[in-house]
C-alpha positions as CSV (number, residue, x, y, z in Angstrom):
1,M,85.9,48.2,146.2
2,T,84.2,50.4,143.6
3,T,83.2,54.0,143.8
4,E,81.6,56.4,141.4
5,A,84.5,58.7,141.6
6,T,84.3,62.4,140.7
7,I,87.6,63.4,139.2
8,P,88.8,66.4,137.2
9,T,89.0,65.8,133.5
10,T,92.6,65.7,132.2
11,S,94.2,65.4,128.8
12,A,96.9,63.0,127.6
13,S,99.4,63.6,124.9
14,P,98.0,63.0,121.4
15,T,99.2,59.9,119.6
16,A,100.7,60.0,116.2
17,R,97.4,58.9,114.6
18,Q,95.6,61.7,116.3
19,I,98.2,64.2,115.2
20,W,97.8,63.0,111.6
21,T,94.0,63.1,111.8
22,R,94.0,66.7,113.0
23,G,96.7,67.9,110.7
24,R,96.1,66.1,107.5
25,G,93.8,68.8,106.2
26,V,96.4,71.5,106.7
27,A,99.1,69.2,105.2
28,L,96.9,68.5,102.1
29,A,96.3,72.3,101.7
30,L,100.0,73.0,101.8
31,V,100.8,70.3,99.3
32,L,98.1,71.6,96.9
33,L,99.4,75.2,97.4
34,L,103.0,74.1,96.7
35,A,101.9,72.1,93.6
36,G,99.9,75.1,92.3
37,A,102.9,77.4,92.9
38,V,105.2,75.1,91.0
39,A,102.7,74.8,88.1
40,I,102.2,78.5,87.9
41,A,106.0,79.1,88.0
42,V,106.5,76.6,85.1
43,V,103.7,78.1,83.1
44,R,104.9,81.7,83.7
45,S,108.5,80.8,83.0
46,G,107.5,79.5,79.6
47,D,105.3,82.4,78.7
48,H,107.8,85.0,79.8
49,H,111.0,83.5,78.3
50,G,112.9,86.3,76.6
51,E,110.5,89.0,77.7
52,L,111.2,92.2,75.7
53,D,114.3,90.6,74.2
54,P,114.8,91.5,70.5
55,R,116.3,88.1,69.9
56,S,113.2,86.2,71.2
57,A,110.3,85.1,68.9
58,D,108.1,84.3,71.9
59,P,104.9,86.2,72.3
60,S,106.5,88.4,75.0
61,G,109.7,88.9,73.0
62,S,110.5,91.8,70.6
63,R,112.2,90.0,67.6
64,A,109.5,91.3,65.2
65,V,110.2,94.9,65.8
66,A,113.9,94.3,65.5
67,E,113.4,92.6,62.1
68,L,111.2,95.5,60.8
69,L,113.9,97.9,61.9
70,A,116.6,95.9,60.1
71,D,114.5,96.1,56.9
72,R,114.7,99.8,57.2
73,G,118.5,99.9,57.7
74,V,118.5,100.3,61.5
75,S,120.9,97.9,63.3
76,T,120.0,96.5,66.7
77,R,122.6,95.5,69.3
78,V,121.8,94.0,72.6
79,V,123.8,95.0,75.7
80,T,123.4,93.7,79.2
81,T,125.7,96.0,81.2
82,L,125.5,99.6,82.1
83,D,129.1,100.3,81.0
84,A,128.3,99.0,77.5
85,A,125.1,101.0,77.4
86,R,126.9,104.2,78.4
87,A,129.6,103.6,75.9
88,A,127.1,103.2,73.0
89,T,125.4,106.6,73.5
90,G,125.8,109.1,70.7
91,P,123.9,111.3,68.2
92,D,123.3,108.4,65.8
93,T,122.1,106.0,68.4
94,T,118.8,105.2,70.1
95,L,119.2,103.7,73.6
96,L,116.3,101.6,74.8
97,V,116.3,100.7,78.5
98,A,113.9,97.7,78.8
99,A,113.7,97.6,82.6
100,P,114.8,100.9,84.2
101,D,113.4,99.9,87.6
102,L,116.0,97.1,87.9
103,L,118.8,99.6,88.0
104,T,120.1,100.8,91.3
105,E,119.9,104.5,92.2
106,R,123.6,105.0,91.4
107,Q,123.3,103.2,88.1
108,Q,120.3,105.3,87.2
109,T,122.2,108.5,88.0
110,R,125.2,107.3,85.9
111,L,122.9,106.5,83.0
112,R,121.3,109.9,83.2
113,A,124.7,111.6,83.1
114,A,125.8,109.5,80.0
115,V,122.7,110.3,77.9
116,T,122.5,114.0,78.8
117,G,124.0,116.0,76.0
118,S,124.8,112.9,73.8
119,G,122.4,114.1,71.1
120,G,120.8,110.6,70.8
121,R,117.4,109.3,71.8
122,T,116.7,107.4,75.0
123,V,113.6,105.3,75.3
124,L,112.5,104.2,78.8
125,V,110.0,101.4,79.0
126,A,107.5,101.7,81.9
127,P,109.8,103.3,84.5
128,G,108.3,103.6,88.0
129,G,108.2,106.7,90.2
130,P,111.7,106.7,91.7
131,A,113.3,105.6,88.4
132,V,111.7,108.2,86.1
133,E,112.4,111.0,88.6
134,R,116.1,110.2,88.5
135,L,116.3,109.4,84.7
136,V,114.1,112.3,83.6
137,P,114.1,115.1,86.2
138,G,110.8,117.0,86.2
139,V,108.7,113.9,85.3
140,T,106.7,112.0,87.9
141,A,104.7,108.8,87.7
142,D,101.2,108.6,88.9
143,P,100.5,105.7,91.2
144,A,97.2,104.9,89.5
145,L,97.5,102.9,86.2
146,S,95.5,103.7,83.1
147,F,92.2,101.8,82.9
148,D,92.3,101.9,79.1
149,S,94.9,100.0,77.0
150,T,94.2,101.5,73.5
151,L,94.4,105.3,73.5
152,A,94.4,108.1,70.9
153,P,97.4,110.4,70.4
154,A,95.8,113.7,71.3
155,C,99.1,115.5,70.8
156,D,101.2,117.2,68.1
157,L,104.1,114.7,68.0
158,P,104.4,113.7,64.4
159,A,105.2,110.0,65.2
160,A,102.1,109.7,67.4
161,R,99.8,111.5,64.9
162,R,101.0,109.2,62.0
163,A,100.6,106.0,64.1
164,G,97.1,106.9,65.4
165,T,95.6,104.8,68.2
166,A,98.1,102.5,70.0
167,D,98.3,100.3,73.1
168,T,100.2,102.7,75.3
169,G,98.0,102.4,78.4
170,G,99.8,101.6,81.6
171,L,101.8,103.9,83.8
172,R,100.8,107.6,83.5
173,Y,103.1,110.5,83.8
174,S,102.9,114.2,84.5
175,T,105.5,116.9,84.0
176,H,106.0,120.7,84.5
177,I,108.7,121.0,81.9
178,E,108.4,121.4,78.1
179,A,107.5,118.0,76.6
180,D,105.1,116.3,74.1
181,A,102.4,114.6,76.2
182,C,100.7,112.0,74.1
183,Y,98.1,109.2,74.5
184,P,96.4,110.7,77.6
185,S,94.4,108.7,80.0
186,R,92.3,110.8,82.4
187,R,94.3,113.9,81.5
188,L,97.7,112.2,82.2
189,A,100.0,111.1,79.4
190,T,101.1,107.5,78.9
191,L,103.8,108.6,76.4
192,L,106.1,111.6,76.9
193,R,108.9,113.0,74.7
194,V,111.2,115.3,76.6
195,P,113.7,117.2,74.5
196,D,117.3,117.5,75.8
197,T,118.2,121.2,75.8
198,S,121.6,120.8,77.6
199,G,123.8,119.7,74.7
200,E,125.2,121.3,71.6
201,G,124.7,120.3,68.0
202,T,122.0,117.7,67.2
203,P,119.4,117.9,70.0
204,G,118.6,114.6,71.7
205,D,115.4,113.6,73.6
206,T,114.0,111.1,76.0
207,V,110.9,109.1,75.3
208,V,109.0,107.6,78.3
209,L,106.6,104.8,77.5
210,G,104.0,103.8,80.0
211,A,103.7,100.2,78.7
212,R,105.7,97.7,76.7
213,D,102.8,96.5,74.6
214,I,103.8,98.3,71.3
215,L,107.2,96.4,71.4
216,V,106.1,92.8,72.0
217,N,105.5,90.3,69.2
218,D,101.9,89.4,69.9
219,R,100.8,93.0,70.1
220,L,102.8,94.6,67.3
221,D,100.2,94.2,64.6
222,D,97.4,95.7,66.7
223,H,96.2,99.3,65.9
224,G,99.2,101.6,65.3
225,N,101.6,99.8,67.5
226,A,104.1,98.8,64.8
227,S,104.1,102.3,63.3
228,L,104.7,104.0,66.6
229,A,107.4,101.5,67.6
230,L,109.3,101.9,64.3
231,Q,109.1,105.7,64.5
232,L,110.3,105.9,68.1
233,L,113.1,103.4,67.7
234,G,114.1,104.1,64.0
235,S,114.9,107.8,64.2
236,R,118.7,106.9,64.4
237,D,120.8,104.5,62.4
238,H,121.7,102.4,65.4
239,L,119.5,100.9,68.2
240,V,121.1,99.8,71.4
241,W,118.8,97.5,73.4
242,Y,119.8,97.5,77.0
243,L,118.6,94.5,79.0
244,P,119.8,94.7,82.6
245,S,121.0,91.3,83.8
246,L,122.8,89.6,86.7
247,S,126.1,90.2,85.0
248,D,125.5,94.0,85.4
249,V,127.2,94.1,88.8
250,P,126.6,97.4,90.6
251,D,129.4,99.4,92.2
252,P,130.6,98.2,95.6
253,D,129.5,101.5,97.1
254,D,126.0,100.9,95.7
255,E,125.3,97.4,97.0
256,R,121.9,97.1,98.5
257,S,121.0,95.2,101.6
258,F,118.3,92.5,101.7
259,F,115.7,95.0,103.0
260,D,116.5,97.4,100.1
261,L,115.6,94.7,97.6
262,L,112.1,94.2,99.2
263,P,109.3,96.2,97.7
264,S,108.0,99.3,99.5
265,G,105.4,98.6,102.1
266,W,106.9,95.2,103.2
267,L,107.0,96.2,106.8
268,W,103.2,96.9,107.0
269,G,102.6,93.8,104.9
270,T,104.6,91.7,107.4
271,L,102.8,93.3,110.3
272,Q,99.4,92.5,108.8
273,L,100.5,88.9,108.3
274,F,101.5,88.6,112.0
275,V,98.2,90.1,113.1
276,A,96.3,87.7,110.8
277,A,98.4,84.7,112.2
278,A,97.6,85.8,115.8
279,L,93.9,86.1,115.1
280,A,93.9,82.7,113.4
281,A,95.8,81.2,116.4
282,L,93.3,82.8,118.8
283,W,90.4,81.4,116.7
284,R,91.8,77.9,116.5
285,A,93.3,77.7,120.0
286,R,91.7,75.5,122.7
287,R,89.9,77.4,125.4
288,L,91.5,76.0,128.6
289,G,89.2,77.1,131.4
290,P,89.0,75.7,134.9
291,L,88.6,71.9,135.2
292,V,85.0,70.8,135.5
293,P,84.3,67.7,137.6
294,E,81.7,65.4,136.1
295,K,80.2,62.0,137.0
296,L,81.6,59.1,135.1
297,P,79.1,57.1,133.1
298,V,80.4,53.8,134.6
299,A,81.7,52.7,138.0
300,I,85.5,52.7,138.1
301,R,87.6,50.9,140.7
302,A,89.3,53.3,143.1
303,S,92.6,51.6,142.4
304,E,92.3,52.5,138.7
305,T,91.6,56.1,139.6
306,V,94.6,56.3,141.9
307,E,96.9,54.7,139.3
308,G,95.7,56.9,136.6
309,R,96.3,60.1,138.6
310,A,99.6,58.7,139.7
311,R,100.7,58.2,136.1
312,L,99.7,61.8,135.3
313,Y,101.7,63.1,138.3
314,R,104.7,61.0,137.3
315,K,104.5,62.0,133.6
316,A,104.4,65.7,134.7
317,N,107.3,65.1,137.2
318,A,104.9,66.7,139.8
319,R,106.4,65.1,142.9
320,D,105.5,68.3,144.9
321,R,101.8,68.1,144.0
322,A,101.8,64.3,144.7
323,A,103.4,64.8,148.1
324,T,101.0,67.7,148.9
325,A,98.0,65.5,148.0
326,L,99.3,62.6,150.2
327,R,100.0,64.8,153.2
328,S,96.7,66.7,152.9
329,A,94.7,63.4,152.8
330,T,96.6,62.0,155.7
331,R,96.1,65.2,157.8
332,T,92.4,65.1,157.0
333,R,92.0,61.5,158.2
334,L,94.3,62.0,161.3
335,A,92.6,65.1,162.7
336,P,89.3,63.5,163.9
337,L,91.3,60.6,165.4
338,V,93.2,63.0,167.8
339,G,90.3,65.3,168.5
340,V,91.1,68.1,166.1
341,P,88.3,69.6,163.9
342,V,88.8,68.9,160.2
343,S,88.8,72.6,159.5
344,Q,92.0,72.9,161.5
345,A,93.6,69.8,160.2
346,H,96.0,71.7,158.0
347,T,97.2,74.1,160.7
348,P,100.4,72.9,162.3
349,E,99.7,74.8,165.6
350,S,96.4,72.8,166.1
351,L,97.2,69.4,164.7
352,L,100.8,68.7,165.8
353,P,100.4,69.2,169.6
354,A,97.4,66.9,169.7
355,L,99.1,64.3,167.5
356,S,102.3,64.4,169.7
357,A,100.3,64.0,172.8
358,H,98.5,61.0,171.3
359,L,101.7,59.3,170.2
360,H,104.1,60.7,172.8
361,G,106.5,61.3,169.9
362,D,108.8,64.0,168.5
363,G,106.8,67.0,167.3
364,Q,109.6,68.2,165.0
365,A,109.7,64.8,163.1
366,L,105.9,65.0,162.8
367,H,106.2,68.5,161.4
368,T,108.7,67.4,158.8
369,L,106.6,64.4,157.8
370,L,103.2,66.2,157.6
371,F,104.3,69.8,156.6
372,G,107.8,69.4,155.3
373,P,109.4,70.2,151.9
374,P,108.6,68.2,148.8
375,P,110.7,65.1,148.1
376,G,113.6,65.4,145.7
377,D,113.2,62.2,143.8
378,D,110.8,59.3,143.2
379,A,112.4,57.2,145.9
380,A,111.9,59.9,148.5
381,L,108.3,60.2,147.4
382,I,107.7,56.5,147.9
383,A,109.4,56.7,151.3
384,L,107.1,59.6,152.3
385,A,104.0,57.6,151.3
386,D,105.2,54.6,153.4
387,Q,105.9,56.9,156.4
388,L,102.5,58.6,156.2
389,D,100.8,55.2,156.0
390,A,102.8,53.9,159.0
391,L,101.9,57.1,160.9
392,E,98.2,56.7,160.2
393,S,98.3,53.0,161.2
394,E,100.0,53.8,164.5
395,V,97.4,56.5,165.3
396,R,94.5,54.1,164.5
397,R,96.1,51.3,166.6
398,P,94.1,50.8,169.9
């Protein structure tokens, strides 16, 4: 027997081939992204090897300025711990801090206490807002960077006037205390010299540089970079070059948590990523509306339709729905046979009395069979189907 059945559309689990076909574009994009990240990391690691290190001859190193200082009788010593940097401070020493932002808040405070009143010079290379406010109280960093790299001195500092234009553009600083504000960019200085008035004897000072360009090898011979670097770093007989490193372990009381190591604004950035991911999921998700019946393009045997739906029920472990479908179909067919309208076939008060009178059987057993609870396992479901079939056969028997 064939029938042009009208059945709801259903979806089966995708096969491995289908999963690969759908996801290969994303997988390829991830592979390309990973390869690009590795390539960029390799290239950048080569370019920035020994960055701002006076022992490095790489383009981003600072060996050239150290050699020029040595020719003028200034010794250069590299230290990598805060204790060594603090111990080296003195009136005949210039202390250069290559990366002030890498120091913890407590380390910055201890460094400030060591250089205050020492009579020496402290040079800070591109300190950010929190770092410069702790290391040089009264100085603040502007969040906007300088748009120009090469700037004119525009100040009375002798070292700046002799050097002339230099590549100092970068971070910009403002201050309300007495200081030499040089190389301004839009009215804010990119180089500050703040005198130390707290000590006795030889007065010291602190120089704040907005950029590291005048110190690196590949920019030293541009404009007045070399002259400015030599005058700032060669005012004392000794130069201590402080490069914060992993060996510079902070105090146990100053250990920062994982969230303290994340840059500011990470919370809003993470929230934006979650919102973007949710919008992408909403955009790519399937729109699962109500099932729409449609006519099949070919005639399918009723047995195949039954078997197909049965497999879906079994795969979903939906014995309750299967039992409900069997009982509902049986009640619909039995109602006309016992004189009950089809509209009342699913009402026990209407169907069961008529069915009991026709069979002269137990109404309670019929109620359990036609309206009872769902079966607990597959065997009980098969038994229920057999019992419903037997009941219908008995009703139809003349």
